[in-house]
Biopython code that builds the backbone (N, CA, C, O; Angstrom):
import numpy as np
from Bio.PDB.StructureBuilder import StructureBuilder

atoms = [
    (1, "MET", "N", (24.564, -10.989, -17.333)),
    (1, "MET", "CA", (23.261, -10.301, -16.926)),
    (1, "MET", "C", (23.539, -9.178, -16.109)),
    (1, "MET", "O", (24.496, -9.180, -15.334)),
    (2, "GLY", "N", (22.839, -8.309, -16.218)),
    (2, "GLY", "CA", (22.949, -6.958, -15.453)),
    (2, "GLY", "C", (22.607, -7.096, -14.259)),
    (2, "GLY", "O", (22.229, -8.218, -13.922)),
    (3, "ARG", "N", (22.634, -5.940, -13.192)),
    (3, "ARG", "CA", (22.232, -6.043, -12.015)),
    (3, "ARG", "C", (20.569, -5.947, -11.914)),
    (3, "ARG", "O", (19.957, -5.327, -12.784)),
    (4, "LYS", "N", (19.967, -6.501, -10.964)),
    (4, "LYS", "CA", (18.489, -6.720, -10.649)),
    (4, "LYS", "C", (18.050, -5.245, -10.268)),
    (4, "LYS", "O", (18.636, -4.747, -9.307)),
    (5, "SER", "N", (17.217, -4.595, -10.825)),
    (5, "SER", "CA", (16.373, -3.321, -10.195)),
    (5, "SER", "C", (15.337, -3.164, -9.414)),
    (5, "SER", "O", (14.793, -4.267, -9.365)),
    (6, "ARG", "N", (14.727, -2.374, -8.740)),
    (6, "ARG", "CA", (13.605, -2.441, -7.923)),
    (6, "ARG", "C", (12.769, -1.755, -8.951)),
    (6, "ARG", "O", (11.621, -1.664, -8.517)),
    (7, "PHE", "N", (12.911, -1.145, -10.351)),
    (7, "PHE", "CA", (11.515, -0.516, -10.918)),
    (7, "PHE", "C", (11.442, -1.548, -11.890)),
    (7, "PHE", "O", (12.273, -2.443, -12.036)),
    (8, "ALA", "N", (10.406, -1.375, -12.545)),
    (8, "ALA", "CA", (10.028, -2.136, -13.740)),
    (8, "ALA", "C", (10.374, -1.461, -14.961)),
    (8, "ALA", "O", (10.081, -1.985, -16.035)),
    (9, "SER", "N", (10.985, -0.317, -14.909)),
    (9, "SER", "CA", (11.258, 0.329, -16.060)),
    (9, "SER", "C", (12.667, 1.387, -15.875)),
    (9, "SER", "O", (12.798, 2.181, -14.943)),
    (10, "ILE", "N", (13.567, 1.200, -16.892)),
    (10, "ILE", "CA", (14.907, 1.879, -16.648)),
    (10, "ILE", "C", (14.294, 3.478, -16.627)),
    (10, "ILE", "O", (15.174, 4.258, -16.261)),
    (11, "ALA", "N", (13.146, 4.071, -16.899)),
    (11, "ALA", "CA", (12.678, 5.481, -16.938)),
    (11, "ALA", "C", (12.415, 5.719, -15.773)),
    (11, "ALA", "O", (12.820, 6.770, -15.278)),
    (12, "LEU", "N", (11.638, 4.774, -14.996)),
    (12, "LEU", "CA", (11.466, 5.038, -13.309)),
    (12, "LEU", "C", (12.982, 4.889, -12.587)),
    (12, "LEU", "O", (13.285, 5.784, -11.797)),
    (13, "GLU", "N", (13.642, 4.149, -12.746)),
    (13, "GLU", "CA", (14.959, 4.263, -12.214)),
    (13, "GLU", "C", (15.667, 5.490, -12.370)),
    (13, "GLU", "O", (16.216, 6.028, -11.409)),
    (14, "LEU", "N", (15.694, 6.102, -13.852)),
    (14, "LEU", "CA", (16.203, 7.332, -13.691)),
    (14, "LEU", "C", (15.577, 8.270, -13.053)),
    (14, "LEU", "O", (16.131, 9.155, -12.401)),
    (15, "ALA", "N", (14.242, 8.112, -13.221)),
    (15, "ALA", "CA", (13.510, 9.366, -12.247)),
    (15, "ALA", "C", (13.655, 9.256, -11.085)),
    (15, "ALA", "O", (13.682, 10.292, -10.422)),
    (16, "TYR", "N", (13.773, 8.200, -10.541)),
    (16, "TYR", "CA", (14.521, 7.855, -9.060)),
    (16, "TYR", "C", (15.427, 8.767, -8.523)),
    (16, "TYR", "O", (15.351, 9.651, -7.670)),
    (17, "GLU", "N", (16.424, 8.264, -9.339)),
    (17, "GLU", "CA", (17.820, 8.835, -9.273)),
    (17, "GLU", "C", (17.858, 10.250, -9.172)),
    (17, "GLU", "O", (18.392, 10.846, -8.237)),
    (18, "ARG", "N", (17.276, 10.801, -10.161)),
    (18, "ARG", "CA", (17.155, 12.111, -10.179)),
    (18, "ARG", "C", (16.514, 12.910, -9.397)),
    (18, "ARG", "O", (16.856, 14.058, -9.114)),
    (19, "TYR", "N", (15.416, 12.248, -8.962)),
    (19, "TYR", "CA", (14.457, 13.318, -8.210)),
    (19, "TYR", "C", (14.654, 12.837, -6.599)),
    (19, "TYR", "O", (14.301, 13.682, -5.775)),
    (20, "ILE", "N", (15.163, 11.610, -6.091)),
    (20, "ILE", "CA", (15.268, 11.097, -4.898)),
    (20, "ILE", "C", (16.881, 11.143, -4.675)),
    (20, "ILE", "O", (17.382, 12.021, -3.972)),
    (21, "GLY", "N", (17.516, 10.328, -5.198)),
    (21, "GLY", "CA", (18.720, 10.073, -5.034)),
    (21, "GLY", "C", (19.226, 9.523, -4.232)),
    (21, "GLY", "O", (19.066, 8.304, -4.304)),
    (22, "LYS", "N", (19.932, 9.941, -3.271)),
    (22, "LYS", "CA", (20.571, 9.509, -2.031)),
    (22, "LYS", "C", (20.109, 10.603, -0.740)),
    (22, "LYS", "O", (20.755, 10.673, 0.306)),
    (23, "ASP", "N", (19.129, 11.260, -0.966)),
    (23, "ASP", "CA", (18.592, 12.469, 0.177)),
    (23, "ASP", "C", (17.586, 11.505, 1.032)),
    (23, "ASP", "O", (16.488, 11.072, 0.679)),
    (24, "GLN", "N", (18.233, 11.312, 2.170)),
    (24, "GLN", "CA", (17.406, 10.386, 3.207)),
    (24, "GLN", "C", (16.073, 10.715, 3.135)),
    (24, "GLN", "O", (15.248, 9.856, 2.823)),
    (25, "GLU", "N", (15.741, 11.899, 3.393)),
    (25, "GLU", "CA", (14.599, 12.564, 3.717)),
    (25, "GLU", "C", (13.282, 12.444, 2.708)),
    (25, "GLU", "O", (12.090, 12.414, 3.012)),
    (26, "LYS", "N", (14.004, 12.377, 1.218)),
    (26, "LYS", "CA", (13.462, 12.146, 0.143)),
    (26, "LYS", "C", (12.852, 10.497, -0.084)),
    (26, "LYS", "O", (11.761, 10.152, -0.537)),
    (27, "VAL", "N", (13.882, 9.738, 0.364)),
    (27, "VAL", "CA", (13.942, 8.306, 0.142)),
    (27, "VAL", "C", (12.951, 7.810, 1.183)),
    (27, "VAL", "O", (12.170, 6.892, 0.935)),
    (28, "ASP", "N", (13.001, 8.462, 2.401)),
    (28, "ASP", "CA", (11.949, 7.799, 3.723)),
    (28, "ASP", "C", (10.492, 8.324, 2.920)),
    (28, "ASP", "O", (9.606, 7.537, 2.588)),
    (29, "ALA", "N", (10.451, 9.532, 2.729)),
    (29, "ALA", "CA", (9.030, 10.313, 1.832)),
    (29, "ALA", "C", (8.282, 9.090, 0.871)),
    (29, "ALA", "O", (7.114, 8.701, 0.880)),
    (30, "PHE", "N", (9.420, 8.668, 0.067)),
    (30, "PHE", "CA", (9.200, 7.941, -1.076)),
    (30, "PHE", "C", (8.672, 6.209, -0.570)),
    (30, "PHE", "O", (7.786, 5.526, -1.084)),
    (31, "GLU", "N", (9.308, 5.970, 0.247)),
    (31, "GLU", "CA", (9.112, 4.557, 0.779)),
    (31, "GLU", "C", (7.781, 4.703, 1.741)),
    (31, "GLU", "O", (7.192, 3.648, 1.980)),
    (32, "ALA", "N", (7.309, 5.788, 2.254)),
    (32, "ALA", "CA", (5.975, 6.021, 3.038)),
    (32, "ALA", "C", (4.597, 5.887, 2.003)),
    (32, "ALA", "O", (3.481, 5.425, 2.239)),
    (33, "GLU", "N", (5.049, 6.364, 1.028)),
    (33, "GLU", "CA", (4.250, 6.699, -0.018)),
    (33, "GLU", "C", (3.977, 5.413, -0.554)),
    (33, "GLU", "O", (2.870, 4.890, -0.684)),
    (34, "LEU", "N", (5.198, 4.907, -0.882)),
    (34, "LEU", "CA", (4.659, 3.147, -1.608)),
    (34, "LEU", "C", (4.084, 2.328, -0.486)),
    (34, "LEU", "O", (3.412, 1.395, -0.926)),
    (35, "VAL", "N", (4.137, 2.383, 0.798)),
    (35, "VAL", "CA", (3.442, 1.840, 1.718)),
    (35, "VAL", "C", (2.116, 2.232, 1.664)),
    (35, "VAL", "O", (1.237, 1.416, 1.942)),
    (36, "ASN", "N", (1.857, 3.338, 1.355)),
    (36, "ASN", "CA", (0.130, 4.038, 1.499)),
    (36, "ASN", "C", (-0.534, 3.458, 0.491)),
    (36, "ASN", "O", (-1.650, 2.944, 0.565)),
    (37, "ALA", "N", (0.264, 3.555, -0.602)),
    (37, "ALA", "CA", (-0.317, 3.078, -2.093)),
    (37, "ALA", "C", (-0.436, 1.311, -2.038)),
    (37, "ALA", "O", (-1.316, 0.727, -2.670)),
    (38, "ASP", "N", (0.335, 0.760, -1.395)),
    (38, "ASP", "CA", (0.259, -0.909, -1.301)),
    (38, "ASP", "C", (-0.913, -1.075, -0.669)),
    (38, "ASP", "O", (-1.797, -1.667, -1.289)),
    (39, "VAL", "N", (-1.202, -0.563, 0.787)),
    (39, "VAL", "CA", (-2.170, -0.718, 1.740)),
    (39, "VAL", "C", (-3.399, -0.715, 0.755)),
    (39, "VAL", "O", (-4.086, -1.687, 0.443)),
    (40, "ALA", "N", (-3.533, 0.664, 0.309)),
    (40, "ALA", "CA", (-4.798, 0.997, -0.720)),
    (40, "ALA", "C", (-4.614, 0.463, -1.737)),
    (40, "ALA", "O", (-5.425, 1.143, -2.366)),
    (41, "ARG", "N", (-4.108, -0.398, -2.681)),
    (41, "ARG", "CA", (-4.043, -1.220, -3.562)),
    (41, "ARG", "C", (-4.635, -2.647, -2.974)),
    (41, "ARG", "O", (-5.664, -3.082, -3.491)),
    (42, "LYS", "N", (-4.226, -3.124, -2.279)),
    (42, "LYS", "CA", (-4.495, -4.223, -0.941)),
    (42, "LYS", "C", (-6.093, -4.164, -0.997)),
    (42, "LYS", "O", (-6.854, -4.758, -1.761)),
    (43, "LEU", "N", (-6.393, -3.205, 0.115)),
    (43, "LEU", "CA", (-7.622, -3.038, 0.221)),
    (43, "LEU", "C", (-9.022, -3.048, -0.963)),
    (43, "LEU", "O", (-10.104, -3.634, -0.999)),
    (44, "TYR", "N", (-8.417, -2.214, -1.715)),
    (44, "TYR", "CA", (-9.490, -2.582, -2.694)),
    (44, "TYR", "C", (-9.577, -3.801, -3.818)),
    (44, "TYR", "O", (-10.524, -4.163, -4.516)),
    (45, "ASP", "N", (-8.005, -4.367, -3.701)),
    (45, "ASP", "CA", (-8.371, -5.551, -4.447)),
    (45, "ASP", "C", (-9.361, -6.491, -3.541)),
    (45, "ASP", "O", (-10.348, -7.118, -3.923)),
    (46, "LEU", "N", (-8.815, -6.402, -2.262)),
    (46, "LEU", "CA", (-9.916, -7.520, -1.519)),
    (46, "LEU", "C", (-11.203, -7.381, -1.484)),
    (46, "LEU", "O", (-12.035, -8.287, -1.443)),
    (47, "ARG", "N", (-11.446, -5.865, -1.506)),
    (47, "ARG", "CA", (-12.919, -5.444, -1.554)),
    (47, "ARG", "C", (-13.328, -5.928, -2.885)),
    (47, "ARG", "O", (-14.250, -6.740, -2.803)),
    (48, "SER", "N", (-12.929, -5.682, -4.091)),
    (48, "SER", "CA", (-13.420, -6.007, -5.313)),
    (48, "SER", "C", (-13.668, -7.532, -5.491)),
    (48, "SER", "O", (-14.680, -8.097, -5.904)),
    (49, "GLY", "N", (-12.428, -8.077, -5.053)),
    (49, "GLY", "CA", (-12.470, -9.679, -5.361)),
    (49, "GLY", "C", (-13.781, -10.172, -4.784)),
    (49, "GLY", "O", (-14.525, -10.922, -5.416)),
    (50, "ALA", "N", (-14.161, -9.528, -3.004)),
    (50, "ALA", "CA", (-15.150, -9.915, -2.655)),
    (50, "ALA", "C", (-16.661, -9.979, -3.317)),
    (50, "ALA", "O", (-17.598, -10.711, -3.000)),
    (51, "LYS", "N", (-16.576, -8.883, -4.426)),
    (51, "LYS", "CA", (-17.515, -8.285, -5.139)),
    (51, "LYS", "C", (-18.474, -7.119, -4.291)),
    (51, "LYS", "O", (-19.703, -7.061, -4.259)),
    (52, "LEU", "N", (-17.678, -6.400, -3.756)),
    (52, "LEU", "CA", (-18.486, -5.727, -2.706)),
    (52, "LEU", "C", (-18.200, -4.219, -3.337)),
    (52, "LEU", "O", (-17.228, -3.897, -4.019)),
    (53, "THR", "N", (-19.283, -3.403, -2.935)),
    (53, "THR", "CA", (-19.482, -1.933, -3.083)),
    (53, "THR", "C", (-18.426, -1.229, -2.037)),
    (53, "THR", "O", (-17.844, -2.036, -1.312)),
    (54, "GLN", "N", (-18.226, -0.399, -1.926)),
    (54, "GLN", "CA", (-17.523, 0.659, -0.737)),
    (54, "GLN", "C", (-18.706, 0.555, 0.154)),
    (54, "GLN", "O", (-18.568, 0.085, 1.283)),
    (55, "GLY", "N", (-20.060, 1.033, -0.352)),
    (55, "GLY", "CA", (-21.097, 1.148, 0.842)),
    (55, "GLY", "C", (-21.395, -0.163, 1.632)),
    (55, "GLY", "O", (-21.849, -0.223, 2.775)),
    (56, "GLU", "N", (-20.991, -1.408, 0.656)),
    (56, "GLU", "CA", (-21.607, -3.053, 1.445)),
    (56, "GLU", "C", (-20.390, -3.028, 2.369)),
    (56, "GLU", "O", (-20.553, -3.124, 3.586)),
    (57, "LEU", "N", (-19.217, -2.907, 1.847)),
    (57, "LEU", "CA", (-18.061, -3.058, 2.630)),
    (57, "LEU", "C", (-18.303, -2.457, 4.235)),
    (57, "LEU", "O", (-18.351, -3.096, 5.285)),
    (58, "ALA", "N", (-18.455, -0.763, 3.967)),
    (58, "ALA", "CA", (-18.641, 0.062, 5.016)),
    (58, "ALA", "C", (-19.962, -0.775, 6.196)),
    (58, "ALA", "O", (-19.918, -0.804, 7.426)),
    (59, "LYS", "N", (-21.000, -1.352, 5.305)),
    (59, "LYS", "CA", (-22.025, -1.673, 6.493)),
    (59, "LYS", "C", (-20.978, -2.826, 7.521)),
    (59, "LYS", "O", (-20.829, -2.821, 8.743)),
    (60, "LEU", "N", (-20.499, -3.559, 6.692)),
    (60, "LEU", "CA", (-19.972, -5.070, 7.521)),
    (60, "LEU", "C", (-18.973, -4.712, 8.342)),
    (60, "LEU", "O", (-18.742, -5.285, 9.407)),
    (61, "VAL", "N", (-18.111, -3.424, 7.743)),
    (61, "VAL", "CA", (-17.392, -3.038, 8.704)),
    (61, "VAL", "C", (-17.920, -2.239, 10.161)),
    (61, "VAL", "O", (-17.434, -2.283, 11.291)),
    (62, "GLY", "N", (-19.056, -1.539, 9.659)),
    (62, "GLY", "CA", (-19.715, -0.693, 10.763)),
    (62, "GLY", "C", (-19.054, 0.973, 10.465)),
    (62, "GLY", "O", (-18.852, 1.834, 11.322)),
    (63, "THR", "N", (-18.899, 1.035, 9.512)),
    (63, "THR", "CA", (-18.372, 2.579, 9.184)),
    (63, "THR", "C", (-19.196, 3.383, 8.016)),
    (63, "THR", "O", (-20.424, 3.419, 8.083)),
    (64, "SER", "N", (-18.689, 3.849, 7.240)),
    (64, "SER", "CA", (-19.343, 4.738, 6.232)),
    (64, "SER", "C", (-18.833, 4.538, 4.835)),
    (64, "SER", "O", (-17.607, 4.450, 4.900)),
    (65, "ALA", "N", (-19.145, 4.457, 3.926)),
    (65, "ALA", "CA", (-18.876, 4.355, 2.559)),
    (65, "ALA", "C", (-17.203, 5.336, 1.985)),
    (65, "ALA", "O", (-16.229, 4.972, 1.325)),
    (66, "SER", "N", (-17.557, 6.579, 2.611)),
    (66, "SER", "CA", (-16.603, 7.615, 2.535)),
    (66, "SER", "C", (-15.242, 7.121, 3.253)),
    (66, "SER", "O", (-14.172, 7.282, 2.666)),
    (67, "VAL", "N", (-15.289, 6.547, 4.467)),
    (67, "VAL", "CA", (-14.021, 5.844, 5.153)),
    (67, "VAL", "C", (-13.281, 4.704, 4.272)),
    (67, "VAL", "O", (-12.060, 4.679, 4.111)),
    (68, "ILE", "N", (-14.137, 3.814, 3.752)),
    (68, "ILE", "CA", (-14.052, 3.104, 2.846)),
    (68, "ILE", "C", (-13.072, 3.411, 1.694)),
    (68, "ILE", "O", (-12.053, 2.804, 1.365)),
    (69, "SER", "N", (-13.640, 4.502, 1.173)),
    (69, "SER", "CA", (-13.051, 5.286, -0.181)),
    (69, "SER", "C", (-11.634, 5.845, 0.540)),
    (69, "SER", "O", (-10.581, 5.605, -0.050)),
    (70, "ARG", "N", (-11.605, 6.449, 1.571)),
    (70, "ARG", "CA", (-10.498, 7.179, 1.998)),
    (70, "ARG", "C", (-9.374, 6.164, 2.434)),
    (70, "ARG", "O", (-8.216, 6.511, 2.203)),
    (71, "LEU", "N", (-9.610, 4.843, 3.091)),
    (71, "LEU", "CA", (-8.582, 3.802, 3.089)),
    (71, "LEU", "C", (-8.300, 3.154, 1.814)),
    (71, "LEU", "O", (-7.459, 2.255, 1.824)),
    (72, "GLU", "N", (-8.842, 3.454, 0.769)),
    (72, "GLU", "CA", (-8.530, 3.062, -0.661)),
    (72, "GLU", "C", (-7.706, 4.301, -1.582)),
    (72, "GLU", "O", (-7.392, 4.257, -2.771)),
    (73, "ASN", "N", (-7.526, 5.187, -0.779)),
    (73, "ASN", "CA", (-6.876, 6.150, -1.626)),
    (73, "ASN", "C", (-5.448, 6.226, -1.700)),
    (73, "ASN", "O", (-5.084, 6.580, -0.578)),
    (74, "ALA", "N", (-4.679, 6.109, -2.274)),
    (74, "ALA", "CA", (-3.400, 5.942, -2.131)),
    (74, "ALA", "C", (-2.639, 7.229, -1.263)),
    (74, "ALA", "O", (-1.710, 7.226, -0.455)),
    (75, "ASP", "N", (-3.221, 7.974, -1.649)),
    (75, "ASP", "CA", (-2.748, 9.643, -0.727)),
    (75, "ASP", "C", (-3.004, 9.578, 0.764)),
    (75, "ASP", "O", (-2.471, 10.378, 1.533)),
    (76, "TYR", "N", (-3.881, 8.554, 1.196)),
    (76, "TYR", "CA", (-3.945, 8.598, 2.689)),
    (76, "TYR", "C", (-3.224, 7.965, 3.502)),
    (76, "TYR", "O", (-2.702, 6.884, 3.226)),
    (77, "GLU", "N", (-3.090, 8.635, 4.750)),
    (77, "GLU", "CA", (-1.882, 8.073, 5.462)),
    (77, "GLU", "C", (-2.417, 7.766, 6.920)),
    (77, "GLU", "O", (-1.612, 7.346, 7.751)),
    (78, "GLY", "N", (-3.659, 7.947, 7.243)),
    (78, "GLY", "CA", (-4.100, 7.700, 8.295)),
    (78, "GLY", "C", (-4.599, 6.004, 8.651)),
    (78, "GLY", "O", (-5.523, 5.705, 9.407)),
    (79, "HIS", "N", (-3.897, 5.227, 8.042)),
    (79, "HIS", "CA", (-4.639, 3.555, 7.989)),
    (79, "HIS", "C", (-3.983, 3.304, 9.744)),
    (79, "HIS", "O", (-2.890, 3.567, 10.245)),
    (80, "SER", "N", (-5.153, 2.726, 10.264)),
    (80, "SER", "CA", (-5.151, 2.133, 11.679)),
    (80, "SER", "C", (-5.103, 0.774, 11.790)),
    (80, "SER", "O", (-5.678, 0.080, 10.952)),
    (81, "LEU", "N", (-4.507, 0.293, 12.693)),
    (81, "LEU", "CA", (-4.361, -0.972, 13.005)),
    (81, "LEU", "C", (-5.818, -1.772, 13.164)),
    (81, "LEU", "O", (-6.267, -2.730, 12.535)),
    (82, "ALA", "N", (-6.402, -0.943, 14.321)),
    (82, "ALA", "CA", (-7.782, -1.237, 14.627)),
    (82, "ALA", "C", (-8.445, -1.531, 13.203)),
    (82, "ALA", "O", (-8.703, -2.659, 12.783)),
    (83, "MET", "N", (-8.701, -0.211, 12.464)),
    (83, "MET", "CA", (-9.403, -0.318, 11.341)),
    (83, "MET", "C", (-9.089, -1.676, 10.492)),
    (83, "MET", "O", (-9.855, -2.638, 10.438)),
    (84, "LEU", "N", (-7.798, -1.580, 9.824)),
    (84, "LEU", "CA", (-7.463, -2.852, 9.153)),
    (84, "LEU", "C", (-7.939, -3.790, 9.447)),
    (84, "LEU", "O", (-8.491, -4.496, 8.603)),
    (85, "ARG", "N", (-7.896, -4.085, 10.603)),
    (85, "ARG", "CA", (-8.409, -5.502, 11.253)),
    (85, "ARG", "C", (-9.796, -5.552, 11.006)),
    (85, "ARG", "O", (-10.038, -6.563, 10.348)),
    (86, "ARG", "N", (-10.663, -4.992, 11.215)),
    (86, "ARG", "CA", (-12.020, -4.644, 11.224)),
    (86, "ARG", "C", (-12.284, -5.109, 9.707)),
    (86, "ARG", "O", (-12.905, -6.127, 9.401)),
    (87, "VAL", "N", (-11.766, -4.284, 8.900)),
    (87, "VAL", "CA", (-11.745, -4.522, 7.140)),
    (87, "VAL", "C", (-11.393, -5.951, 7.281)),
    (87, "VAL", "O", (-12.338, -6.739, 7.254)),
    (88, "ALA", "N", (-10.007, -6.499, 7.451)),
    (88, "ALA", "CA", (-9.875, -7.571, 7.069)),
    (88, "ALA", "C", (-10.684, -8.997, 7.593)),
    (88, "ALA", "O", (-10.649, -10.037, 6.936)),
    (89, "LYS", "N", (-11.349, -8.867, 8.776)),
    (89, "LYS", "CA", (-12.213, -9.251, 9.584)),
    (89, "LYS", "C", (-13.762, -9.371, 8.455)),
    (89, "LYS", "O", (-14.050, -10.469, 7.980)),
    (90, "ALA", "N", (-14.430, -8.411, 8.219)),
    (90, "ALA", "CA", (-15.369, -8.368, 7.394)),
    (90, "ALA", "C", (-15.196, -8.929, 5.901)),
    (90, "ALA", "O", (-16.145, -9.328, 5.225)),
    (91, "LEU", "N", (-13.649, -8.902, 5.409)),
    (91, "LEU", "CA", (-13.487, -9.988, 4.307)),
    (91, "LEU", "C", (-13.079, -11.141, 4.712)),
    (91, "LEU", "O", (-12.337, -11.678, 3.889)),
    (92, "ASN", "N", (-13.281, -11.799, 5.743)),
    (92, "ASN", "CA", (-12.627, -12.956, 5.925)),
    (92, "ASN", "C", (-11.390, -13.092, 5.652)),
    (92, "ASN", "O", (-11.182, -14.084, 4.954)),
    (93, "SER", "N", (-10.488, -12.506, 5.916)),
    (93, "SER", "CA", (-9.169, -12.305, 6.328)),
    (93, "SER", "C", (-8.493, -12.245, 7.252)),
    (93, "SER", "O", (-9.132, -12.024, 8.281)),
    (94, "ARG", "N", (-7.096, -12.374, 7.424)),
    (94, "ARG", "CA", (-6.455, -11.843, 8.434)),
    (94, "ARG", "C", (-5.276, -11.127, 8.261)),
    (94, "ARG", "O", (-4.344, -11.498, 7.548)),
    (95, "LEU", "N", (-5.326, -9.769, 9.122)),
    (95, "LEU", "CA", (-4.060, -8.876, 8.690)),
    (95, "LEU", "C", (-2.671, -9.248, 9.237)),
    (95, "LEU", "O", (-2.357, -9.369, 10.421)),
    (96, "GLU", "N", (-2.011, -9.382, 8.305)),
    (96, "GLU", "CA", (-0.416, -9.667, 8.589)),
    (96, "GLU", "C", (0.436, -8.495, 8.523)),
    (96, "GLU", "O", (0.539, -7.760, 7.541)),
    (97, "ILE", "N", (1.081, -8.358, 9.704)),
    (97, "ILE", "CA", (2.466, -7.195, 9.377)),
    (97, "ILE", "C", (3.498, -7.808, 9.358)),
    (97, "ILE", "O", (3.618, -8.844, 10.012)),
    (98, "ARG", "N", (4.626, -7.241, 8.492)),
    (98, "ARG", "CA", (5.492, -7.960, 8.234)),
    (98, "ARG", "C", (6.746, -6.959, 8.418)),
    (98, "ARG", "O", (6.469, -5.859, 7.939)),
    (99, "PHE", "N", (7.944, -7.011, 8.930)),
    (99, "PHE", "CA", (9.459, -6.312, 9.096)),
    (99, "PHE", "C", (10.413, -7.081, 8.477)),
    (99, "PHE", "O", (10.994, -8.112, 8.818)),
    (100, "VAL", "N", (10.484, -6.106, 7.113)),
    (100, "VAL", "CA", (11.516, -6.800, 6.181)),
    (100, "VAL", "C", (13.103, -6.014, 6.241)),
    (100, "VAL", "O", (13.061, -4.788, 6.349)),
    (101, "PRO", "N", (14.290, -6.576, 6.185)),
    (101, "PRO", "CA", (15.357, -6.076, 5.829)),
    (101, "PRO", "C", (15.512, -5.029, 4.659)),
    (101, "PRO", "O", (15.435, -5.300, 3.460)),
    (102, "ILE", "N", (15.662, -4.226, 5.015)),
    (102, "ILE", "CA", (15.782, -3.051, 3.520)),
    (102, "ILE", "C", (16.330, -3.581, 2.359)),
    (102, "ILE", "O", (15.842, -3.250, 1.279)),
    (103, "GLU", "N", (17.499, -4.543, 2.422)),
    (103, "GLU", "CA", (17.790, -4.894, 1.267)),
    (103, "GLU", "C", (17.133, -5.652, 0.718)),
    (103, "GLU", "O", (17.063, -5.557, -0.507)),
    (104, "GLU", "N", (16.336, -6.784, 1.467)),
    (104, "GLU", "CA", (15.359, -7.671, 0.833)),
    (104, "GLU", "C", (14.098, -6.848, 0.310)),
    (104, "GLU", "O", (13.605, -7.297, -0.725)),
    (105, "ALA", "N", (13.604, -5.921, 0.757)),
    (105, "ALA", "CA", (12.642, -4.734, 0.383)),
    (105, "ALA", "C", (13.006, -4.376, -0.713)),
    (105, "ALA", "O", (12.213, -4.613, -1.625)),
    (106, "ALA", "N", (14.163, -3.760, -1.031)),
    (106, "ALA", "CA", (14.752, -3.026, -2.098)),
    (106, "ALA", "C", (14.571, -3.976, -3.237)),
    (106, "ALA", "O", (14.017, -3.622, -4.278)),
    (107, "SER", "N", (15.265, -5.774, -2.949)),
    (107, "SER", "CA", (15.184, -6.531, -4.099)),
    (107, "SER", "C", (13.885, -7.018, -4.698)),
    (107, "SER", "O", (13.617, -7.521, -5.789)),
    (108, "SER", "N", (13.094, -6.677, -3.530)),
    (108, "SER", "CA", (11.829, -7.755, -4.218)),
    (108, "SER", "C", (10.800, -6.402, -4.801)),
    (108, "SER", "O", (9.737, -6.698, -5.348)),
    (109, "ALA", "N", (11.107, -5.254, -4.678)),
    (109, "ALA", "CA", (9.964, -4.326, -5.171)),
    (109, "ALA", "C", (10.196, -4.531, -6.807)),
    (109, "ALA", "O", (9.321, -4.027, -7.512)),
    (110, "SER", "N", (11.118, -5.114, -7.377)),
    (110, "SER", "CA", (10.675, -5.040, -8.790)),
    (110, "SER", "C", (9.952, -5.927, -9.523)),
    (110, "SER", "O", (9.681, -5.680, -10.698)),
]
sb = StructureBuilder()
sb.init_structure("model")
sb.init_model(0)
sb.init_chain("A")
sb.init_seg("    ")
for serial, (resi, resn, name, xyz) in enumerate(atoms, 1):
    if name == "N":
        sb.init_residue(resn, " ", resi, " ")
    sb.init_atom(name, np.array(xyz, "f"), 0.0, 1.0, " ", f" {name:<3s}", serial, name[0])
structure = sb.get_structure()
């Protein structure tokens, strides 16, 4: 059995090696983008799972639909804990933040 990769395909792994490699600045930027995309996807999944539109969730949170849209955008970098808590509460969820050792995070990303 070969080593376990953090990527879903060999093509993604090769692209990562070619464009990110061992450049720490690029690695850090890549990891930050993964976090932003993960938060956006989780917010979208929670909202759509609750069968709410962005406007309906916005009313529950006390904000605008454009703010919810921004939060669900993978390119958005301004997620605040206060806003994430408000969204979680509106969706009858609890916000949980974890710190995961880098080795564990890399092996669980696959």
